[in-house]
LUMZA-275583 format. One record per residue: x, y, z of N, C-alpha, C in turn; residue in one letter. Coordinates in steps of 0.05 Angstrom, whole numbers, padded with zeros to 5 digits, always signed. Each point is the difference from the previous one (the first is absolute). Example, Ala and Ser with C-alpha at 12.3 -4.5 7.8 and 13.67 -1.06 7.14 Angstrom:
+00264-00114+00156-00018+00024+00000+00018+00024+00000a/-00007+00021-00014+00016+00024+00001-00015+00022+00014s/
REM end
This chain:
+05852+02260+02964-00021+00020+00005-00026-00010-00012x/+00002-00009-00025-00024-00011-00013-00011-00023+00015x/+00017-00017+00011-00009-00023+00015-00013+00008+00026x/+00010+00022+00012-00012+00010+00025-00028+00010-00005x/-00003+00014-00023-00027+00011-00007-00020-00022-00004x/+00009-00021-00014-00018-00023-00004-00008-00013+00026x/+00019-00002+00018-00006-00011+00026-00021+00017+00015x/+00004+00026-00002-00019+00018+00013-00028-00002-00011x/+00000+00000-00028-00026-00002-00014-00014-00027+00007x/+00016-00021-00001-00011-00027+00007-00010-00001+00028x/+00016+00012+00018-00008+00001+00029-00025+00016+00003x/-00002+00022-00016-00025+00016+00002-00024-00015-00010x/+00004-00015-00022-00022-00016-00010-00009-00021+00020x/+00021-00013+00012-00006-00020+00020-00015+00012+00023x/+00008+00024+00007-00014+00014+00022-00028+00008-00007x/-00003+00009-00025-00027+00006-00009-00018-00024-00001x/+00012-00022-00009-00015-00025-00002-00009-00009+00027x/+00018+00001+00019-00007-00008+00027-00020+00018+00012x/+00000+00026-00006-00019+00020+00010-00028-00006-00011x/-00001-00005-00027-00025-00006-00013-00013-00025+00011x/+00016-00020+00006-00010-00025+00011-00012+00005+00028x/+00014+00017+00014-00011+00007+00027-00026+00015-00001x/-00002+00019-00019-00025+00015-00004-00022-00019-00008x/+00005-00019-00018-00020-00019-00010-00010-00017+00023x/+00020-00010+00016-00008-00017+00023-00017+00016+00019x/+00007+00025+00004-00015+00017+00019-00029+00004-00010x/-00002+00004-00026-00027+00004-00012-00016-00025+00003x/+00013-00023-00004-00014-00026+00003-00010-00003+00028x/+00017+00007+00020-00008-00002+00028-00023+00018+00006x/+00002+00025-00010-00022+00019+00004-00026-00009-00012x/+00001-00012-00023-00024-00010-00014-00012-00023+00016x/+00017-00017+00011-00010-00023+00016-00013+00010+00025x/+00013+00020+00013-00011+00011+00025-00027+00013-00006x/-00003+00014-00023-00024+00013-00007-00023-00020-00004x/+00007-00022-00013-00021-00021-00004-00008-00012+00027x/+00020-00005+00017-00006-00011+00027-00017+00019+00016x/+00006+00026-00002-00015+00020+00015-00029+00001-00011x/-00003-00002-00027-00026+00000-00012-00017-00023+00009x/+00013-00024+00002-00014-00024+00009-00008+00003+00029x/+00018+00012+00016-00005+00003+00028-00022+00020+00006x/-00002+00022-00017-00019+00021+00005-00027-00003-00015x/-00002-00022-00015-00025-00005-00014-00023-00005+00019x/-00022+00016-00002-00023-00002+00018-00017-00025-00005x/-00008-00012+00022-00018-00023-00002-00029+00010-00002x/-00014-00009-00021-00027+00009-00006-00020-00010+00022x/-00013+00019+00013-00019-00008+00021-00027-00009-00012x/-00013-00020+00011-00026-00008-00011-00022+00021+00004x/-00018+00001-00019-00023+00019+00002-00022-00014+00015x/-00010+00013+00021-00022-00011+00017-00025+00016-00005x/-00023-00014+00000-00026+00012-00001-00014-00007+00026x/-00011+00020+00014-00014-00005+00025-00029+00007-00003x/-00018-00019+00008-00029+00005+00000-00007+00009+00028x/-00014+00023+00001-00005+00014+00026-00030+00000+00006x/-00008-00007+00024-00027+00002+00009-00008+00029+00004x/-00022+00010-00013-00007+00028+00002-00009+00009+00027x/-00009-00019+00016-00011+00007+00027+00022+00001+00021x/+00017-00021+00000+00021-00001+00021+00027+00012-00010x/+00002+00003-00027+00025+00010-00012+00023-00020+00003x/-00006-00024+00007+00021-00021+00003+00003-00015-00026x/+00025-00010-00004+00006-00016-00024-00012-00028+00004x/-00017-00009-00018-00012-00026+00003+00012-00021-00019x/+00016+00010-00019+00014-00019-00019+00023+00015-00013x/+00023-00013-00002+00024+00011-00014+00010-00021-00019x/+00009+00009-00024+00011-00020-00019+00019+00014-00019x/+00018-00016-00012+00018+00010-00021-00012-00008-00027x/-00008+00019-00016-00013-00007-00026+00016-00019-00017x/+00026+00003-00002+00016-00017-00017-00001-00030+00009x/-00005-00004+00026-00002-00028+00009-00024-00014-00011x/-00020+00015-00010-00025-00012-00010-00003+00005-00030x/+00022+00006-00013-00001+00001-00030+00000+00028-00012x/+00000+00021+00016-00001+00027-00012+00025+00005-00016x/-00004+00008-00025+00023+00006-00018+00009-00024-00016x/-00007-00024+00009+00008-00024-00015-00024-00016-00010x/-00021+00000+00016-00025-00014-00008-00023+00017+00011x/-00007+00021-00015-00020+00020+00010-00028-00012+00001x/-00006-00020-00017-00026-00013+00000-00003-00015+00027x/+00020-00015+00007+00000-00015+00025-00002+00019+00024x/+00015+00022-00002+00001+00019+00022-00028+00013+00004x/-00012+00008-00021-00027+00013+00002-00020-00020+00011x/+00002-00025-00008-00019-00020+00010+00004-00003+00030x/+00025+00001+00010+00005-00003+00028-00011+00023+00017x/+00004+00025-00009-00010+00022+00016-00030+00004-00003x/-00011-00010-00022-00029+00000-00003-00013-00019+00020x/+00013-00023+00004-00010-00020+00019+00003+00011+00029x/+00022+00014+00006+00003+00013+00026-00022+00020+00005x/-00006+00016-00020-00021+00020+00003-00027-00013+00006x/-00005-00022-00014-00026-00014+00004-00002-00011+00028x/+00022-00011+00010+00000-00011+00027-00003+00022+00021x/+00013+00022-00004-00003+00023+00019-00028+00010+00001x/-00014+00000-00023-00027+00010-00001-00020-00020+00011x/+00001-00025-00009-00020-00019+00006+00007-00019+00023x/+00026-00001+00007+00008-00017+00022+00006-00028-00009x/+00009-00016+00019+00006-00028-00004-00014-00016+00022x/+00004-00027-00001-00012-00016+00021+00012+00006+00028x/+00025+00010+00000+00014+00006+00025-00004+00028+00009x/-00004+00019-00019+00000+00028+00007-00022+00015-00015x/-00016+00017+00014-00021+00015-00014+00012+00022-00017x/-00014+00009-00021+00009+00021-00017-00010+00027+00009x/+00007+00020-00016-00009+00028+00006-00030+00004-00007x/-00009-00014-00020-00028+00004-00009-00020-00008+00022x/-00019+00018+00006-00020-00006+00020-00027+00010-00011x/-00020-00019+00001-00027+00008-00009-00012+00019+00020x/-00019+00016-00010-00013+00019+00017-00020-00014+00018x/+00001+00007+00026-00021-00008+00018-00019+00024+00003x/-00024-00004-00010-00019+00022-00002-00010+00009+00028x/-00007+00026+00002-00011+00011+00024-00028-00010+00004x/-00010+00001+00025-00027-00008+00006-00014+00023+00015x/-00027+00000-00003-00016+00021+00013-00014-00012+00024x/+00005+00011+00023-00013-00009+00025-00029+00010+00001x/-00018-00012+00015-00028+00008+00002-00003+00030+00008x/+00019+00009+00016-00001+00028+00009+00012+00020-00020x/+00008-00010-00023+00011+00018-00021+00030+00003+00001x/+00013-00011+00021+00029+00001+00002+00012-00020-00020x/+00025+00006-00008+00014-00016-00020+00021-00018+00014x/-00001-00026-00007+00021-00018+00009+00020-00002-00023x/+00024+00011+00005+00020+00002-00021+00011-00028-00008x/+00004-00003-00025+00013-00024-00010+00030+00006-00005x/+00010-00007-00024+00027+00006-00007+00002+00005-00030x/+00018+00018-00009+00001+00007-00028+00012-00023-00017x/-00003+00003-00026+00013-00019-00018+00028+00009-00005x/+00019-00019+00000+00028+00005-00005+00009-00016-00024x/+00010+00013-00021+00009-00014-00024+00030+00008-00005x/+00016-00021-00003+00028+00005-00008+00001-00003-00031x/+00010+00021-00013+00002-00001-00030+00024-00017-00008x/-00006-00025-00009+00022-00018-00007+00016+00010-00024x/-00014+00010-00020+00014+00010-00025+00018+00023+00007x/-00010+00019+00016+00016+00023+00007+00025-00008+00015x/-00002-00019+00019+00023-00009+00015+00020-00013-00018x/-00009-00017-00018+00018-00013-00019+00016+00020-00017x/-00014+00021-00010+00013+00020-00016+00020+00016+00016x/-00007+00006+00025+00019+00015+00017+00025-00017+00006x/-00003-00026+00004+00023-00017+00004+00018-00001-00024x/-00013-00001-00024+00016+00000-00025+00016+00025-00003x/-00012+00023+00007+00014+00026-00002+00023+00001+00019x/-00003-00011+00024+00021+00001+00020+00022-00021-00004x/-00004-00018-00018+00019-00023-00003+00027+00008-00011x/+00001+00022-00015+00025+00009-00012+00019+00012+00020x/-00010+00018+00017+00018+00014+00019-00006-00007+00029x/-00022-00015+00005-00007-00008+00027-00015+00022+00014x/-00008-00006+00025-00014+00020+00016-00025-00012+00013x/-00015+00018+00013-00024-00009+00015-00025+00003-00018x/-00018-00019+00003-00025+00001-00015-00022-00004+00021x/-00018+00020+00002-00022-00002+00020-00024-00015-00012x/-00011-00018+00016-00024-00015-00010-00023+00019-00005x/-00011+00000-00024-00023+00019-00007-00026-00011+00010x/-00011+00012+00021-00026-00008+00011-00021+00022-00006x/-00024-00009-00006-00023+00018-00005-00023-00008+00018x/-00008+00019+00017-00021-00006+00020-00025+00015-00007x/-00023-00014+00000-00026+00012-00008-00020-00003+00023x/-00011+00022+00009-00021+00000+00020-00027-00005-00014x/-00020-00006+00016-00027-00005-00010-00012+00025-00013x/-00014-00004-00022-00010+00023-00016-00027+00011+00010x/-00001+00009+00025-00024+00014+00009+00009+00021+00021x/-00018+00019+00006+00007+00020+00020-00015-00004+00026x/+00009+00013+00020-00013-00002+00027-00029+00009-00002x/-00005+00020-00017-00027+00011-00003-00018-00021-00014x/+00012-00016-00019-00016-00020-00014-00011-00021+00019x/+00016-00008+00020-00007-00023+00017-00027+00003+00014x/-00006+00024+00008-00025+00005+00015-00025-00004-00017x/+00003-00001-00027-00023-00001-00018-00002-00025-00017x/+00020-00017+00002+00001-00024-00017-00022-00020+00005x/-00014+00002+00023-00021-00018+00007-00028+00008-00009x/-00001+00021-00016-00026+00013-00006-00018-00015-00019x/+00012-00012-00021-00017-00012-00021+00012-00026-00010x/-00018-00020-00005+00008-00026-00011+00001+00002-00030x/+00023-00007-00012+00002+00002-00029+00001-00028-00013x/+00004-00021+00016+00000-00028-00010-00003-00018+00024x/-00013-00023-00004-00002-00020+00022-00005-00028-00012x/+00006-00020+00016-00005-00028-00009-00004-00017+00025x/-00018-00020-00002-00006-00018+00022+00002-00029-00008x/+00013-00016+00017+00002-00028-00004-00011-00014+00025x/-00005-00027-00003-00012-00014+00022+00016-00025+00007x/-00002-00009+00025+00014-00024+00010-00017-00013+00022x/+00007-00024+00006-00014-00015+00021+00010+00008+00027x/-00016+00014+00015+00009+00011+00026+00006-00022+00021x/-00011-00024-00005+00004-00021+00020+00027-00014-00003x/+00015+00007-00022+00028-00010-00003+00018+00019+00014x/+00006-00006+00025+00012+00020+00019+00027+00010-00010x/+00018-00019-00008+00026+00009-00008+00000+00019-00023x/-00016-00006-00021-00002+00017-00023-00012+00027+00007x/-00021+00000+00016-00013+00025+00009+00019+00018+00015x/+00016-00012+00017+00020+00015+00016+00021+00012-00019x/+00009-00015-00019+00021+00010-00018-00010+00022-00018x/-00025-00002-00009-00012+00022-00016-00002+00025+00016x/-00009-00003+00025-00004+00023+00018+00027+00014+00005x/+00021-00016+00006+00026+00012+00006+00012+00015-00024x/-00001-00012-00023+00011+00012-00024-00016+00025-00009x/-00026-00001+00004-00017+00023-00007+00006+00023+00019x/+00004-00006+00026+00006+00021+00019+00027+00013-00006x/+00018-00015-00011+00027+00010-00006+00000+00022-00021x/-00019-00001-00019-00001+00020-00021-00022+00021+00005x/-00016-00004+00021-00021+00019+00006+00011+00028+00007x/-00012+00020-00011+00008+00028+00005+00028+00007-00011x/+00009-00015-00019+00026+00006-00013-00003+00021-00021x/+00018+00020+00001-00001+00022-00019+00019-00006-00023x/-00011+00001-00024+00016-00004-00024+00002+00027-00015x/+00022+00014+00003+00003+00026-00013+00003-00002-00030x/+00000+00023-00013+00004+00000-00029+00027-00011-00007x/+00001-00018-00019+00024-00013-00010+00013-00019+00020x/-00014-00005+00023+00011-00019+00020-00002-00028-00010x/+00020-00017+00004-00001-00029-00005-00013-00014+00024x/-00018-00018-00005-00012-00016+00021+00009-00029-00003x/+00009-00012+00022+00007-00028+00001-00016-00014+00021x/-00015-00020-00007-00016-00015+00019+00017-00013+00021x/+00022-00014-00008+00017-00013+00019+00014+00019+00019x/+00009+00022-00010+00012+00020+00017-00020+00012+00020x/-00024+00004-00009-00021+00012+00017-00010-00019+00022x/-00003-00026-00008-00011-00020+00019+00022-00012+00017x/+00023-00005-00012+00022-00012+00015-00003-00030+00000x/+00017-00014+00015+00000-00029+00001-00026-00012+00010x/-00011-00019-00015-00025-00013+00008+00006-00026+00015x/+00014+00002+00022+00009-00024+00015-00013+00000+00028x/+00006-00022+00014-00012-00003+00027+00009+00021+00020x/+00024+00010-00004+00010+00021+00018-00016+00025-00002x/-00014+00004-00023-00016+00024-00004-00030-00007+00002x/-00007-00023+00012-00028-00006+00006-00014-00016-00021x/+00013-00006-00022-00014-00015-00022-00002-00029+00007x/-00022-00012-00011-00006-00028+00006+00001-00018-00025x/-00002-00026+00005-00001-00019-00022-00027+00000-00014x/+00000-00001-00026-00025+00000-00016+00007-00010-00028x/-00020-00009-00015+00005-00010-00027+00010+00023-00018x/+00020-00007-00017+00010+00019-00020+00008-00015-00024x/+00000+00014-00023+00007-00013-00026+00030+00000-00004x/+00012-00024-00004+00028-00003-00005+00004-00020-00022x/+00012+00008-00022+00006-00018-00023-00025-00015-00009x/-00022+00014-00002-00025-00012-00011-00015-00017+00020x/+00008+00000+00025-00014-00015+00020-00006+00017+00025x/-00021-00008+00014-00007+00013+00025+00014-00015+00023x/+00016+00015+00015+00015-00012+00022-00003+00019+00024x/+00004-00011+00024+00000+00017+00024+00026+00014+00003x/-00002+00026+00006+00024+00016+00004-00006+00024+00017x/+00020+00009+00015-00003+00024+00017-00005+00024-00017x/-00021+00015+00005-00005+00024-00016-00020-00004-00023x/-00010-00025-00003-00020-00005-00021-00024+00019+00003x/-00006+00013-00022-00023+00019+00000+00008+00028-00006x/+00026+00007+00004+00008+00028-00005-00002+00008-00029x/+00000-00020-00018-00003+00005-00029-00028+00011-00006x/-00020-00007+00017-00026+00012-00004+00000+00030+00005x/+00017+00009+00019+00003+00028+00005+00013+00014-00023x/+00022-00012-00010+00014+00013-00022-00017+00000-00026x/-00015-00021-00004-00018-00002-00023-00023+00020+00001x/-00011+00003+00024-00022+00020+00004+00011+00028-00005x/+00024+00006+00010+00012+00026-00005+00005+00004-00030x/+00009-00021-00013+00005+00002-00029-00025+00008-00015x/-00022-00013+00006-00025+00005-00014-00012+00028+00006x/+00007+00011+00023-00008+00027+00007+00018+00021-00015x/+00026-00003+00003+00019+00019-00011+00000-00001-00030x/-00007-00022-00012+00000-00004-00029-00021+00018-00014x/-00018+00011+00015-00020+00018-00011+00012+00028-00006x/+00024+00005+00011+00013+00026-00002+00025-00002-00018x/+00010+00022-00008+00023+00001-00018+00027-00004+00013x/+00004-00024+00011+00026-00006+00012+00017-00015-00020x/+00026-00001+00005+00018-00016-00017+00011-00024+00016x/-00002-00023-00011+00009-00024+00015+00030-00005-00003x/+00012-00006+00023+00028-00006+00001+00004-00030+00000x/-00017-00014+00016+00002-00029+00003-00027-00011+00007x/-00008-00021-00014-00025-00014+00005+00001-00028-00010x/-00010-00019+00016+00001-00028-00007-00027-00013+00006x/-00006-00022-00016-00025-00015+00004+00007-00026+00016x/-00021-00010+00013+00003-00026+00013+00004-00022-00020x/+00010-00023+00010+00004-00023-00017-00026-00015-00005x/-00021+00007+00014-00027-00011-00006-00021+00022+00005x/-00024-00005-00010-00021+00020+00003-00009+00002+00029x/-00003+00025+00009-00011+00005+00027-00029+00009-00003x/-00017-00007+00020-00028+00005-00003-00010+00028+00008x/+00017+00015+00013-00010+00026+00011+00001+00023-00020x/+00014-00004-00023+00000+00021-00021-00002-00015-00027x/-00009+00014-00021-00002-00013-00026+00027-00009-00010x/+00000-00019-00018+00025-00012-00011+00017+00022-00012x/+00026+00000+00007+00018+00020-00010+00000+00026+00014x/-00016+00002+00022-00002+00025+00015+00012-00002+00027x/+00018-00019+00004+00014-00004+00026+00028+00011-00001x/+00011+00005+00024+00028+00010+00003+00013-00015+00023x/+00014-00022-00007+00012-00016+00021+00025+00014+00012x/+00005-00005+00025+00024+00011+00014+00012-00021+00018x/+00026+00004+00006+00014-00017+00019+00024+00015+00010x/+00001+00005+00025+00021+00017+00011+00028-00012-00006x/+00017+00016-00013+00026-00009-00009-00001-00012-00028x/-00024-00001-00011-00004-00011-00028-00017+00018-00016x/-00023-00011-00010-00018+00016-00016-00011+00024+00016x/-00001+00023-00014-00011+00024+00013-00021+00012-00019x/-00017+00017+00012-00019+00016-00016+00009+00029+00003x/+00009+00013-00022+00010+00027+00002-00011+00017-00023x/-00005+00025+00007-00010+00019-00021+00010+00028+00008x/-00001+00018-00020+00007+00028+00004-00025+00017-00003x/-00003+00019+00019-00024+00017-00001+00004+00022-00021x/-00009-00006-00024+00001+00019-00022-00027+00013-00006x/-00017+00001+00020-00027+00012-00003+00002+00030+00000x/+00022+00012+00009+00003+00029+00001-00009+00012+00026x/-00011-00016+00019-00008+00011+00026+00008-00020+00022x/+00003+00009+00025+00005-00018+00022-00025-00016+00007x/+00004-00025+00010-00022-00018+00006+00002-00010+00029x/-00023-00010+00010+00000-00012+00026-00014-00027-00002x/+00013-00021+00011-00012-00027+00000-00016-00004+00026x/-00024-00011-00004-00017-00008+00023-00008-00029-00003x/+00001-00015+00021-00008-00028-00001-00021-00006+00022x/-00019-00017-00007-00021-00007+00019-00004-00031-00001x/+00003-00013+00022-00004-00029+00002-00025-00005+00016x/-00020-00012-00013-00025-00006+00014-00002-00030+00005x/-00025-00009+00003-00005-00029+00006+00002-00015-00027x/+00024-00006-00009+00003-00015-00025+00003+00018-00024x/+00007+00025+00004+00004+00018-00023+00023+00018+00005x/+00013+00008-00022+00022+00019+00000-00004+00021-00021x/+00000+00025+00008-00003+00023-00018+00024+00018+00001x/+00010+00007-00024+00022+00019-00002-00011+00024-00015x/+00003+00024+00013-00008+00025-00012+00025+00017-00006x/-00002+00015-00022+00020+00019-00007-00013+00028+00002x/+00012+00017+00017-00012+00026+00005+00019+00023-00007x/-00011+00023-00003+00016+00025-00003-00018+00023+00009x/+00010+00024-00004-00015+00024+00009-00020+00008-00021x/-00020+00016+00008-00019+00011-00019+00013+00017-00021x/+00021+00014+00008+00015+00017-00019+00013-00016-00022x/+00011-00024+00007+00015-00016-00019-00018-00019-00016x/-00025-00004+00008-00018-00019-00012-00002+00004-00031x/-00003+00025-00008-00004+00006-00028+00027-00002-00016x/+00022+00000+00014+00026+00000-00013+00011-00028-00004x/-00011-00020+00014+00011-00027+00000-00001-00013-00028x/+00021-00014-00007+00001-00014-00026-00011-00029+00005x/-00019-00008-00016-00011-00026+00002+00010-00019-00021x/-00003-00026+00005+00009-00020-00019-00014+00003-00027x/+00015-00003-00021-00012+00002-00027-00012-00026-00009x/
REM end
């Protein structure tokens, strides 16, 4: 009897042992399956994209993954990259023009009608860089920040801007030098009757355009690297220099101005403003507080540039100190 009990107890223990081993193996299998399921269900992290959007067309003009350019690992490198992109979008490259566009000033026709130019467009490079930085963490669309400025005068102003001369300057040239005379006349006509509103930027090169044969310009002597050489458009610097000496009597702010590489005889030393389309420009901002009108007169060997405004504005105009 005692032996039978021992056999039963032993058999029970063996049964319990076998049951525990089965439970253990089952748990191990379940744990393995859980790990496998976890591996299989682990989500793949999607890349974060930033899209640069044109505000006019609403189309994406550039897409990139910030991490590919150092975001989160080399933030200095990343900021330098997006700063350069902003600069290229604003100013353009050799292959593609940028968003920035200089103002083409309006002109006043003899009958008082206005010939419309085009507004100034500026893309804020700093603002775009900051917006791209903000979007780099979670991604999204960033619209190019453009600021458009119209000329600073009113329709009512235009009819009176021819009333009074507030500054003028005259230079002289040899009228028998045909190419030079022609070039002076063409460039002077290009800025004649141009309206410069309050706070408007003026660019000689933008106003006159290319001084090439396609636009009627002829070969004439011009100063290049300290020497007089023949070149198409020689003489237009006399127009820009005459304008400079007239406008310099008023309270304008200069944006860009350059001197010739040698002394020119039509203005005193240091009173010239050389220009070259695609290169040196003569630019200023009308900070006189009133809108102005440019008038040019080409006579037999003389060029006069007048700055005019209305009788109402004459007393308000700021003059050079």
